[in-house]
C-alpha positions in Angstrom: 109.5 -15.0 34.2 107.8 -11.8 33.0 107.9 -10.9 29.6 108.8 -7.3 28.5 105.1 -6.6 28.2 104.7 -7.1 31.8 107.4 -4.6 32.4 105.8 -2.1 30.4 102.7 -2.5 31.6 104.2 -1.9 35.0 106.1 1.3 33.9 102.7 2.6 32.7 101.0 1.6 35.9 103.7 3.6 37.9 103.6 6.7 35.6 99.7 6.9 35.6 99.8 6.5 39.7 102.3 9.3 40.0 100.4 11.5 37.8 97.1 10.8 39.6 99.0 11.1 43.1 100.3 15.0 41.9 96.7 15.9 40.7 95.2 14.6 43.9 97.6 16.7 45.9 96.8 19.7 44.1 93.2 19.1 44.7 93.5 18.6 48.1 95.9 21.4 48.9 94.4 24.2 46.5 91.6 23.3 44.4 91.5 26.6 43.0 95.2 26.2 41.5 94.0 23.3 39.4 91.7 25.7 37.3 94.5 28.1 36.8 97.3 25.3 36.0 94.7 24.3 33.2 93.9 27.6 31.9 97.2 29.3 32.2 100.2 26.9 32.8 102.8 29.6 31.6 101.8 32.1 34.3 101.6 29.0 36.9 105.2 28.2 35.9 106.7 31.6 36.2 108.2 32.2 40.1 106.7 34.8 42.0 108.6 38.2 41.9 110.4 39.1 44.9 111.7 42.5 46.2 115.5 42.8 45.2 117.8 42.9 48.1 120.8 45.3 48.1 123.7 43.8 46.3 126.2 46.8 47.4 127.9 46.5 50.7 127.6 50.1 52.4 130.0 49.9 55.1 132.9 48.1 53.4 132.9 45.4 55.8 132.1 42.3 53.7 132.2 39.9 56.7 129.9 42.0 58.6 127.5 43.1 55.9 126.7 39.4 55.1 
């Protein structure tokens, strides 16, 4: 009933709609983040640095330390 062209157009509409939804969510939640993403996408892709937790157990009891 539908040709391949109709399915291609449907896929394109879904993809563009998803992109619009993501951009709209960024604009609604944090408008300044959109400028940061556009100007420096590499820095935005890096996860935030967190303080490292201690990896060694000091009391020798692994079940209690966890």
